[in-house]
C-alpha positions as CSV (number, residue, x, y, z in Angstrom):
1,M,-221.3,-9.0,-64.7
2,K,-224.3,-6.7,-65.3
3,S,-223.5,-4.7,-62.1
4,I,-219.9,-4.4,-63.2
5,K,-220.9,-3.0,-66.6
6,L,-223.4,-0.7,-64.9
7,K,-220.7,0.7,-62.6
8,Q,-218.4,1.2,-65.6
9,H,-221.1,3.1,-67.5
10,T,-221.9,5.2,-64.5
11,K,-218.2,6.1,-63.9
12,V,-217.8,7.1,-67.6
13,D,-221.0,9.1,-67.5
14,F,-220.1,11.0,-64.3
15,A,-216.6,11.6,-65.7
16,T,-218.2,13.2,-68.8
17,Y,-220.5,15.4,-66.7
18,A,-217.6,16.3,-64.4
19,G,-215.4,17.2,-67.4
20,V,-218.0,19.6,-68.7
21,I,-218.5,21.3,-65.3
22,V,-214.7,21.6,-64.7
23,A,-214.2,23.1,-68.2
24,F,-217.0,25.6,-67.4
25,I,-215.4,26.6,-64.1
26,I,-212.0,27.1,-65.7
27,V,-213.3,29.1,-68.6
28,T,-215.4,31.3,-66.2
29,L,-212.4,32.0,-64.0
30,M,-210.3,32.8,-67.0
31,R,-213.0,35.1,-68.3
32,S,-213.4,36.9,-65.0
33,N,-209.7,37.5,-64.7
34,G,-209.4,38.9,-68.2
35,L,-207.4,36.0,-69.6
36,L,-209.7,35.5,-72.6
37,G,-209.7,37.7,-75.6
38,R,-212.8,39.3,-77.0
39,S,-212.9,37.0,-80.0
40,T,-212.5,33.9,-77.8
41,I,-215.4,35.0,-75.6
42,G,-217.5,35.5,-78.7
43,L,-216.9,31.8,-79.5
44,L,-218.2,30.4,-76.2
45,V,-221.9,30.2,-77.0
46,P,-221.4,28.9,-80.6
47,I,-219.1,26.2,-79.2
48,C,-221.8,25.1,-76.7
49,C,-224.3,25.0,-79.6
50,Y,-222.1,22.8,-81.8
51,V,-221.1,20.5,-78.9
52,T,-224.9,19.9,-78.4
53,M,-225.3,19.3,-82.1
54,A,-222.4,16.8,-82.1
55,V,-223.8,14.9,-79.2
56,S,-227.3,14.8,-80.7
57,L,-226.1,13.8,-84.1
58,N,-224.0,11.0,-82.5
59,L,-227.2,9.5,-81.3
60,T,-228.4,9.1,-84.9
61,V,-225.1,8.3,-86.6
62,G,-223.1,6.5,-83.8
63,I,-225.8,4.8,-81.8
64,L,-228.6,4.2,-84.4
65,G,-226.1,3.7,-87.2
66,E,-227.9,5.8,-89.8
67,L,-226.2,8.6,-91.8
68,S,-228.2,11.9,-91.5
69,L,-227.2,14.9,-93.5
70,G,-230.1,17.2,-92.6
71,H,-229.2,18.0,-89.0
72,A,-228.6,21.7,-89.8
73,G,-232.2,21.9,-90.9
74,F,-233.4,21.1,-87.4
75,M,-231.0,23.6,-86.0
76,G,-232.4,26.2,-88.3
77,I,-236.0,25.4,-87.2
78,G,-235.0,25.8,-83.6
79,A,-233.0,29.0,-84.3
80,F,-235.8,30.9,-86.0
81,T,-238.5,29.5,-83.7
82,G,-236.5,30.6,-80.7
83,V,-236.0,34.1,-82.1
84,I,-239.8,34.4,-82.8
85,V,-240.7,33.2,-79.3
86,S,-238.2,35.5,-77.5
87,Q,-239.1,38.6,-79.5
88,A,-242.8,38.0,-79.1
89,M,-242.5,37.6,-75.4
90,L,-240.4,40.8,-75.2
91,I,-242.9,42.8,-77.2
92,N,-245.7,41.5,-74.9
93,G,-244.0,42.7,-71.7
94,T,-242.0,39.6,-70.6
95,E,-238.5,41.0,-69.9
96,S,-237.2,38.1,-67.8
97,V,-234.1,36.9,-69.8
98,P,-234.0,33.4,-68.2
99,L,-237.7,32.8,-68.8
100,R,-237.5,34.0,-72.5
101,L,-234.4,31.9,-73.1
102,F,-235.9,28.8,-71.6
103,A,-239.2,29.2,-73.5
104,A,-237.3,29.8,-76.7
105,M,-235.1,26.7,-76.3
106,F,-238.0,24.5,-75.2
107,I,-240.4,25.6,-78.0
108,G,-237.5,25.4,-80.5
109,A,-236.9,21.8,-79.4
110,I,-240.6,21.0,-79.7
111,F,-240.9,22.4,-83.2
112,A,-237.8,20.6,-84.3
113,A,-239.1,17.4,-82.8
114,V,-242.4,17.7,-84.7
115,F,-240.6,18.3,-88.0
116,G,-238.3,15.4,-87.1
117,F,-241.3,13.1,-86.6
118,L,-242.9,14.2,-89.9
119,I,-239.7,13.8,-91.8
120,G,-238.9,10.5,-90.1
121,I,-242.2,8.9,-91.2
122,P,-241.0,8.5,-94.9
123,V,-237.3,8.8,-94.3
124,L,-236.7,6.1,-91.7
125,R,-238.0,3.4,-94.0
126,L,-234.9,4.0,-96.0
127,R,-231.3,2.9,-95.2
128,G,-227.7,3.8,-96.0
129,D,-227.1,6.2,-98.9
130,Y,-230.8,6.6,-99.7
131,L,-231.5,7.9,-96.2
132,A,-228.5,10.3,-96.3
133,I,-229.7,11.8,-99.7
134,V,-233.3,12.2,-98.5
135,T,-232.3,13.9,-95.2
136,L,-230.0,16.2,-97.2
137,A,-232.9,17.1,-99.4
138,F,-235.1,17.8,-96.4
139,G,-232.5,20.0,-94.8
140,E,-232.3,22.1,-97.9
141,I,-236.1,22.3,-98.2
142,I,-236.4,23.5,-94.6
143,K,-233.8,26.2,-95.4
144,E,-235.7,27.4,-98.4
145,L,-239.0,27.4,-96.5
146,I,-237.5,29.6,-93.8
147,T,-236.3,32.0,-96.5
148,C,-239.9,32.5,-97.7
149,L,-241.2,33.5,-94.2
150,L,-242.2,37.0,-93.2
151,V,-243.0,37.2,-89.5
152,G,-243.9,40.1,-87.3
153,V,-245.3,40.6,-83.8
154,D,-247.4,43.3,-82.1
155,K,-249.8,43.5,-79.2
156,K,-252.4,41.5,-81.2
157,G,-250.0,38.5,-81.6
158,L,-248.0,37.0,-84.4
159,H,-248.4,38.0,-88.1
160,I,-247.0,35.4,-90.5
161,I,-246.9,35.4,-94.3
162,F,-245.5,32.6,-96.4
163,N,-244.0,34.6,-99.3
164,Y,-243.7,31.8,-101.8
165,N,-243.9,34.0,-104.9
166,G,-241.6,36.8,-103.6
167,L,-244.2,39.5,-104.2
168,K,-245.1,40.2,-100.5
169,T,-243.2,42.8,-98.3
170,V,-243.1,43.4,-94.6
171,S,-245.8,46.1,-95.1
172,D,-248.2,43.3,-95.9
173,L,-247.9,42.1,-92.3
174,H,-250.1,45.1,-91.2
175,L,-248.4,45.5,-87.8
176,A,-250.0,47.8,-85.3
177,E,-248.0,50.7,-83.8
178,G,-245.2,49.4,-81.7
179,G,-245.0,46.1,-83.6
180,Q,-241.7,44.6,-84.8
181,V,-240.8,42.6,-87.9
182,I,-238.8,39.6,-86.7
183,I,-238.1,37.7,-90.0
184,K,-237.7,39.5,-93.3
185,G,-237.6,36.6,-95.8
186,A,-234.2,36.2,-97.4
187,Q,-232.8,38.9,-95.0
188,G,-233.5,36.6,-92.1
189,A,-234.1,37.6,-88.5
190,T,-232.9,41.1,-87.8
191,G,-232.8,43.3,-84.7
192,T,-232.9,40.3,-82.4
193,N,-232.4,41.0,-78.7
194,T,-229.4,38.8,-77.9
195,I,-229.8,37.0,-74.6
196,A,-227.8,33.8,-75.1
197,S,-225.2,33.1,-72.5
198,F,-222.3,30.7,-71.9
199,T,-224.0,29.4,-68.7
200,A,-227.1,28.5,-70.6
201,G,-225.0,26.8,-73.2
202,V,-223.2,24.6,-70.6
203,I,-226.6,23.7,-69.0
204,L,-227.9,22.7,-72.5
205,I,-224.8,20.5,-73.0
206,L,-225.4,18.8,-69.6
207,V,-229.1,18.3,-70.4
208,A,-228.2,16.8,-73.8
209,L,-225.7,14.4,-72.2
210,V,-228.2,13.3,-69.5
211,I,-230.9,12.6,-72.1
212,V,-228.6,10.8,-74.6
213,L,-226.5,8.8,-72.1
214,N,-229.6,7.7,-70.1
215,L,-231.3,6.7,-73.4
216,I,-228.3,4.7,-74.5
217,H,-228.2,2.7,-71.3
218,S,-231.9,2.1,-71.1
219,R,-233.9,-0.7,-72.7
220,T,-234.7,1.6,-75.6
221,G,-231.1,2.3,-76.1
222,R,-230.2,-1.4,-76.2
223,A,-232.9,-1.9,-78.8
224,I,-231.6,0.9,-80.9
225,M,-228.1,-0.5,-80.8
226,A,-229.4,-4.0,-81.6
227,I,-231.0,-2.5,-84.8
228,R,-227.7,-0.9,-85.6
229,D,-225.7,-4.1,-85.2
230,N,-228.1,-6.5,-87.0
231,R,-231.4,-5.2,-88.3
232,I,-232.6,-8.6,-89.4
233,A,-231.8,-10.3,-86.0
234,A,-233.5,-7.4,-84.1
235,E,-236.6,-7.7,-86.2
236,S,-236.7,-11.4,-85.8
237,V,-236.9,-11.2,-82.0
238,G,-239.8,-8.7,-82.2
239,I,-238.1,-5.3,-82.0
240,P,-240.2,-2.7,-83.8
241,I,-237.6,-1.2,-86.1
242,T,-239.4,2.0,-87.2
243,K,-240.5,2.8,-83.6
244,Y,-237.0,2.8,-82.1
245,K,-235.5,4.5,-85.1
246,M,-238.1,7.2,-84.7
247,I,-237.3,7.7,-81.0
248,A,-233.6,8.2,-81.7
249,F,-234.3,10.5,-84.7
250,V,-236.8,12.7,-83.0
251,T,-234.7,13.0,-79.8
252,S,-231.7,14.0,-81.9
253,A,-233.8,16.6,-83.8
254,A,-235.2,18.0,-80.6
255,L,-231.7,18.6,-79.1
256,A,-230.6,20.2,-82.4
257,G,-233.6,22.5,-82.2
258,A,-232.7,23.6,-78.6
259,A,-229.1,24.2,-79.7
260,G,-230.4,26.2,-82.7
261,A,-232.6,28.4,-80.4
262,L,-229.5,29.2,-78.3
263,Y,-227.5,29.9,-81.4
264,G,-230.1,32.2,-82.9
265,L,-230.4,34.3,-79.8
266,N,-226.6,34.9,-79.8
267,Y,-226.8,37.0,-82.9
268,S,-228.7,40.2,-83.7
269,N,-228.9,39.2,-87.4
270,L,-229.3,35.6,-88.6
271,V,-230.0,34.2,-92.1
272,A,-231.3,30.8,-93.2
273,S,-228.3,30.2,-95.4
274,K,-226.2,29.6,-92.2
275,F,-228.0,26.3,-91.8
276,D,-227.1,24.7,-95.1
277,F,-225.4,21.5,-96.2
278,N,-222.0,22.7,-95.0
279,T,-223.2,23.0,-91.4
280,S,-224.5,19.4,-91.5
281,I,-221.2,18.2,-92.8
282,L,-219.3,20.1,-90.1
283,C,-221.4,18.4,-87.4
284,L,-220.8,15.0,-89.1
285,V,-217.1,15.7,-89.0
286,F,-217.3,16.3,-85.3
287,V,-219.0,13.0,-84.7
288,V,-216.7,10.9,-87.0
289,L,-213.5,12.5,-85.6
290,G,-214.6,12.1,-82.0
291,G,-215.6,8.5,-82.5
292,L,-219.0,7.0,-83.4
293,G,-220.9,6.5,-80.2
294,N,-218.3,8.3,-78.1
295,M,-219.9,11.4,-76.5
296,W,-216.8,12.6,-74.8
297,G,-214.9,12.4,-78.1
298,S,-217.7,14.4,-79.9
299,I,-217.4,17.1,-77.3
300,I,-213.6,17.4,-77.7
301,A,-213.8,17.3,-81.5
302,A,-216.4,20.0,-81.7
303,V,-214.5,22.3,-79.4
304,V,-211.1,21.8,-81.2
305,L,-212.4,21.9,-84.7
306,Y,-214.6,24.9,-84.2
307,V,-211.9,26.9,-82.4
308,L,-209.0,25.9,-84.6
309,P,-210.0,27.9,-87.8
310,E,-210.7,31.0,-85.7
311,E,-207.3,30.8,-84.0
312,L,-205.6,30.3,-87.3
313,R,-207.3,33.4,-88.9
314,A,-204.1,35.4,-88.6
315,L,-202.5,33.1,-91.2
316,G,-204.8,34.4,-93.9
317,D,-205.1,32.2,-97.0
318,Y,-203.2,29.4,-95.3
319,R,-205.7,29.0,-92.6
320,M,-208.0,26.4,-94.2
321,L,-205.0,24.6,-95.7
322,I,-203.5,24.0,-92.3
323,Y,-207.0,23.1,-90.9
324,A,-207.4,20.4,-93.7
325,V,-203.9,19.0,-93.0
326,V,-204.7,18.8,-89.3
327,L,-207.9,16.9,-90.0
328,I,-206.2,14.4,-92.3
329,I,-203.4,13.8,-89.7
330,V,-205.9,13.3,-86.9
331,M,-208.1,10.9,-88.9
332,L,-205.1,8.9,-89.9
333,T,-203.9,8.7,-86.3
334,T,-207.3,7.8,-85.1
335,N,-207.8,5.0,-87.7
336,S,-204.3,3.7,-86.9
337,S,-204.9,3.5,-83.2
338,Q,-208.3,1.8,-83.8
339,F,-206.6,-0.7,-86.1
340,K,-203.9,-1.5,-83.5
341,S,-206.6,-1.9,-80.8
342,L,-208.6,-4.3,-83.1
343,A,-205.4,-6.2,-84.0
344,G,-204.5,-6.5,-80.3
345,S,-208.0,-7.9,-79.5
346,L,-207.8,-10.3,-82.3
347,S,-204.4,-11.6,-81.3
348,I,-205.7,-12.1,-77.7
349,R,-208.7,-14.1,-79.0
350,Q,-206.4,-16.2,-81.2
351,S,-204.1,-17.0,-78.2
352,K,-207.0,-17.9,-76.0
353,K,-208.3,-20.2,-78.8
354,G,-204.9,-21.9,-79.1
355,V,-204.8,-22.5,-75.3
356,T,-208.3,-23.9,-75.4
357,E,-207.5,-26.3,-78.3
358,R,-204.4,-27.5,-76.4
């Protein structure tokens, strides 16, 4: 039985990887043949970032079963950390785009994971609505802290000022000749050398899927799902609740940080207000619509729901109205199909029970 389940998981996982690779090949061919418009091409990297965000958040919401509303905060940490790393390497003579992009995403993931760990220490002792409210507060705090940063780089290294009272300016960084201001407080990161690519985005999606799916099917993943299904029972058999919740939370934060780094390096100008409560809710919608614990569903939902508003932009004021109606219809359809599936399984159980009693 275990081998059968293992084979089923393996087939589903490989189908997910294959689906992402096939989509990448199709989009690349369409792009090379001029079948994609300029606006659509501009959406490719953000789509990859939001797909990674949806997959990572599904680990917390779908697999762990905890509602987190501060995911955009980790994305913001990764975005601005990645921009700082990339620009600092460029100023100091490292012109290799793949190396700078990898370093930015890796260090962005590390910083987001560290913040995820620090936030998780007090937060993960809470449950339900309390955890959601506190993660929401942390996400907003992170956004405000980024807004207070003044960061520059020159040959001597990084110059950082935390402008908490608003009285400092970029001149207070005292940059040497040839230095560059990277983050200008509320103005955000300006003049960023954009190096993000669709290929890097697809690789990031595949890495996120490998990490999340292997974690789910591991012993750690089974412990995390046991906590989700019945916390008391899991604790009674000796599963350390806080430890496994922290593993899921930090892993999710790290992947969000990597996605944020890629996102930040896709735009020459970036402000902290981009990573607010609305972005966290958008990622949560991707997860819920795609199905809790369903990674392939999260991928499809993220792509469709991110592209749809842009494709409807020609409709003007009716764009968001149509978008909202589509969301409602899809949610009703999804819930209806899930109800039918549940009812079917219950009827099968009842019939088996009747046969057994006879």
